C-alpha positions in Angstrom: 0.0 0.0 0.0 2.8 2.4 0.9 4.4 1.7 -2.5 1.2 2.5 -4.4 0.8 5.8 -2.5 4.4 6.6 -3.1 4.0 6.3 -6.9 0.8 8.2 -7.0 2.4 11.7 -7.1 4.7 10.5 -9.9 1.7 9.4 -12.0 -0.1 12.7 -11.3 2.9 14.8 -12.4 3.8 12.6 -15.3 0.4 12.4 -17.0 -1.5 15.4 -15.8 0.2 17.8 -18.3 -1.1 15.6 -21.2 -4.6 16.5 -20.3 -4.2 20.1 -19.1 -2.7 21.7 -22.2 -3.6 25.4 -22.8 -5.7 26.2 -25.8 -2.7 27.9 -27.6 -0.7 24.7 -27.4 -3.5 22.7 -29.0 -3.9 25.4 -31.7 -0.1 25.5 -32.4 0.1 21.7 -32.6 -2.4 21.7 -35.6 0.1 23.7 -37.7 3.1 21.4 -37.2 4.1 18.6 -39.6 7.0 16.1 -39.9 9.2 15.8 -43.0 11.2 12.7 -43.9 13.5 12.6 -46.9 14.9 9.6 -48.7 17.6 8.9 -51.3 17.2 7.1 -54.6 17.5 3.7 -52.8 14.7 4.5 -50.4 17.0 5.0 -47.4 16.1 7.7 -44.9 18.6 10.5 -45.1 16.9 13.3 -43.1 14.1 14.2 -40.9 12.8 17.6 -39.7 9.7 19.4 -38.5 8.0 22.4 -40.1 4.9 24.5 -39.8 2.2 25.8 -42.0 2.2 29.6 -42.6 -0.7 30.1 -45.0 -4.2 29.1 -45.5 -3.5 27.4 -48.9 -1.0 24.9 -47.6 2.2 27.0 -47.7 4.7 25.7 -45.2 8.2 26.3 -43.9 10.9 23.9 -42.8 14.7 23.9 -42.7 16.4 23.1 -46.0 19.1 20.7 -44.7 17.0 17.5 -44.8 16.2 18.1 -48.5 19.8 18.2 -49.7 20.4 15.2 -51.9 16.9 13.8 -51.5 15.0 12.2 -54.3 11.8 11.6 -52.4 10.1 13.6 -49.6 7.3 12.7 -47.3 5.3 15.1 -45.1 3.1 13.8 -42.3 0.5 15.9 -40.5 -2.0 14.9 -37.8 -5.5 16.2 -38.8 -8.4 16.5 -36.4 -12.0 16.8 -37.8 -14.5 17.1 -35.1 -13.7 14.3 -32.7 -12.0 12.1 -35.3 -8.2 12.2 -35.5 -6.2 10.9 -38.4 -2.7 11.2 -39.9 -2.4 12.5 -43.4 0.8 11.8 -45.4 1.9 13.3 -48.7 4.8 12.0 -50.8 6.6 14.2 -53.2 9.0 12.8 -55.9 
């Protein structure tokens, strides 16, 4: 019993921030995506994050993962209502 009570504060501090995010954090998370780049053989050569800057899909990311890449893949988590899905786009 003492062990369970001793671990309770750990669980509260470890998992409570996941549920208590401010609204600006949730809004900012919607504009972030992940980019993975691959060489001609399909091997991963770089990975980075970026963010959307316009309403028509314009986005910004660092250029370094794109050097020497022959294929790029962008992944974005999309929430519509209460449904959440991951959308991936591949560019040759």
